[in-house]
N, C-alpha and C positions, 0 to 999 in steps of 0.2 A: 514538381507541382508549381502551378502558377495561379495568379489571381485568387478567386475565392477558395481554391484548394490549399492554400497556405495553411500551416497549422495555426490555431487560435492565436498564439502568442505573438506572431508577427504583427497582426493588426494592433494588439495591445502595445507593442514596442513602438511602432510607427505613430500611434496617437499620443504616446507619453503616459498612457495609463499604467504600463509596466513600471516606470520609474516611480510613480505615485504608490503603487502597491509595495515596492520595495521599501519605501519610507515608512509606510504604515506597519509592514511586517517586522521591520527592525525595531519599532517602537515597542512591540510586544516583548522583545528580549530584555528591556530595562527591568522589569518586574515580570518574569516570564509567564505568560498565559498562552504560549503557542499551541499547547495541546490541553486536554482536559484535566491533567494533573495539576495546573495552575500552581507550580512550585514557588513563584514569586521571587526567584533569585535573579540577581542582575547578571545576565549573561554577556551583556556589553562589556562588563568588567571580568568576564571569563569565569564567573561563578557557576557551579554545577548543581543541577538538581536532579530529579528522578532518572533523566535520561543520561546523565553524566557527560553531557556535552556542553562545552562553553561557547565561546564566540565562533570558532572556527569549526567547519564540518570535518568529521572523521570518516574516511573512506577505507573500506576493506580491499576492494578490487573493482575492476571494471573491464567489460569486453563483450563481444558477441555471446549471446546465450541461446542455446537451442532446446532448453528444457521447459520453456514456457508454453502457453496456450498457442495452438497452430496459427491463429490470426496474427499473433505478435511475432512469431518466429519467421514465417515465410521461407525464403530461400537463404537469406543472409544472416538471419539471427536477430534477436531483440538486443538492442545496446544498452546492456545492463550495467548500472552503478549500484554496488552493494554498500550501503550506508551503515556504519558502525553505530552500535547502541540501538535502544528501542524505548518506547513509552509504556511497553508491556513487559511483564516477567513470566512468560509462558513456561510452565514447569516442564513441558515436554518439547521445547523448541528445537527444531531440527537444523537451525542455523545458529545454535548457542554460542559458537565461537566467535561469531560476529556480534550478535545481539547482546550477549550476556558477558562474554570474556574479552570484550574490547579489542578484538583483532582488527588493526587498521591504523592509519597515519593521519594526522591533521593535514589539511590542505587549504590553500587559499581559494577564494571564489574564482580567481583567475585560473588556477589549476583545475578547479572544477569545470570551468568552460572548456579548458583544453581537452578534458576527458569527453566532453559532449562532441566536440569537433572531431576528435579521433574516431569516435564510434560511427559518426556520419561518414567519414572518409572511408571506413571499412565496409561501407554499404549497408549498415544495420537499418532496419525499417523504422526505428524509434529510439527514443531515449527512455529507458525504463528505470525509474528511480525506486529502488527497493528500501522499504522503511524510511520514508522521507519526512514523516510527520514532525520530528523535532528540529529539522533544519530548513523549514519552509523559507524563512527570510534569506538564507545563504544560497538556496537553490534559485530563488527569484534573482538574486545578484548575479550569480554565475550564468543564468540563463540570458540576463540582459547583455553580458559580455559576449556570450556565444552568438547571439542574434546579430550583433555588429559584425561578427566574424563570419556570418553566412549560415548559421544553423536554420535548417529548414524541414526537419522531420518531426513527427508527432511526439509529444510529451506524455509519458505514462506515469501515473501517481499510483505506486504499487504498495498498498498500506495494510496495517493490521485491523482497521476498522474503528480505532479508538481515536476519533477526531474531534476538534473543535469546530463547530459550524462557523463561527466567526472567522477562523483561519481559512477554512475552505472557501469562504466567500472572496477572500483575497485572491484565490486561484481561479475565479469565474472568468472565462475568456481566455485563460492561459493554459490550463491543462486540457489536453485533447481526449485522453482516455483515462479513466479512473479504474482502478483494480483493487477494491477493498476486500478484506476478509469479512465474512459474517460468521464469526467463530461460535457464539453461543446463543441459545435461547433462554437461559436461565442465569440470573445474576449471582446466585450462591455458588454455582460451579465456575462462573467466570472469575469470581473472587478467589476461590480456591485454586484454580489452575492458571490464571493469568493475573491475579492480584489487581482486578479492576472490578470493584463490586457494582458499579454503575454501567457496566459494559453494554448491556442489552439497549437501553434507552439511548445511550451516546451513539452506538452503532447505527441503530435505526434512524436517528436524526441525521447523521453523517451521510448515510447511503441515500437518504431521500434528497439531501442537498446536492449530492454528486449527480444523481440522476436528473434533478431539475437543471443543472448546468448542461449536461452532455446527452441525456437521454440514453436509449438502447444502443447497443453496439452496432455500428455501421461498418461493413466490410467491402472494400473495393478490390476487385481482382485477387481475392483471397487474403487480403491484408487489412487489419483493423485501422481505420483512419479517424474514428471519433466514437464515443459512447462509453459504456461501462461493461466490465466483466466482474462478476461477483464470485469470490472463492468460498467454498464451504469444506473444511476438513472434517471428514467423518471420524468420530472417535469411538473407541470400544464402549459397549453398552449404552449407545446413544447419549454419551456425556455432552456432545455438542448440541443436542436438542434439535436434531435434523427435522423432526416433525413439528417443531415450532418455527424454526428459521426459515425453511424453504416455502411453506404456505404464506408466511408473511411477505416474502419476496414477491411471489406471484400475485397477492392480493393488493398490496400496498405500493409496490414499485411498478412491476410490469409482468405479464405472463411471457412477454418476449425478452425478458432479461436472459443474458448470456451467463449461465451459471456452471462453473466448474466445481463439480462434486468430486472431491479428491479422496482417493483411497489409499494413499502412501503412508498413512500413520505407521510409525514404528517407535519403539521406546527409545528416547533420546534425553539428553541433559538429565535432570533429576529423576525423570521417569525411568531411566536406565539404571538407577541406583537400587539394586535389590534390597538394600538395607533400609530404605526409607519406609516409614509407616504412616506418613502423613498423606499420601496420594492413594486413589483408588487402585486396588491391586490389577484391575483390568488394563491399566495403563502400561503394565509391564509386559504385555504381549502385543503382537500385531493385530491389526484389524481381521475379523472373520468375514468371509465372503458374504454371509447372509446379512451382517451389519451394514455393509455398503449397499447391498441391494434394497434394504429397507429404506435407506435414505433416497435411492433412486425412485423407488416406489412413491415416497412422499412427494418428491419433485413432480413427477408425472401426474399423479392424483390431483396435485394442486393446479396444474396447467402449464408448468414450466416445460419447455421442450427444446431449448437451444444450449448446446455446449457440453452436454454430457452423454 
């Protein structure tokens, strides 16, 4: 890629804006307000809050990934970096070994840059940061190092949708592709299942800010280069509120939103514990075909037409 086709962060690095964003992002760690939890711990001194991450990022694994959306995968895969820990505690998390059980190793920002460069050398179409919310400052620092080393592929911010708008604004002109979850349409359910009682309003504000920055998904020769992919995992008995979430996306974001309506729910983590009495019993089974089709009908009726 050349000239105006460069990823957004190239221009930010060349102008000095990226260095300024790094300084501002690290300032958030002193009394941590990186995410909506606002734990106020001093992560510069390696104190730990809700996400259990101190100063250094913790990485579970990285490599080409072929299970993502087709515009991200292409022929050579999405260059995925799985970040350990999370600012949500989803009772049914399908990556609980990483998000909840802390599988991973602390790395330096230089090592994070090494991972990015390795993925580019392997021909991956993008750098796909999975669960990046709690380490935005460290990602920016690693990115600056990688840019100096020649990183030139799009940056994907693959998150759970529980984001601080102030932090997202630090990523304006740096992230090329946002891929948030839109998990719930009801705060009571969000509180019960992901321990985020204010999830809906925060998710909506975050997705609106992401869309303001990058717009709808742009695909060039089958590969995503800029824009947003929104994921919505359908839950049994419409616990995710598909009839609330999907019409909102069409109405308030764009009917041209690329929406991945996911049907792969299966009991996992605490939902797979048959002895628990605190979760809806329906979470102890897989999704039924009609439940998924209901969500698709909600999307089509609202005017959504891309990605599912």
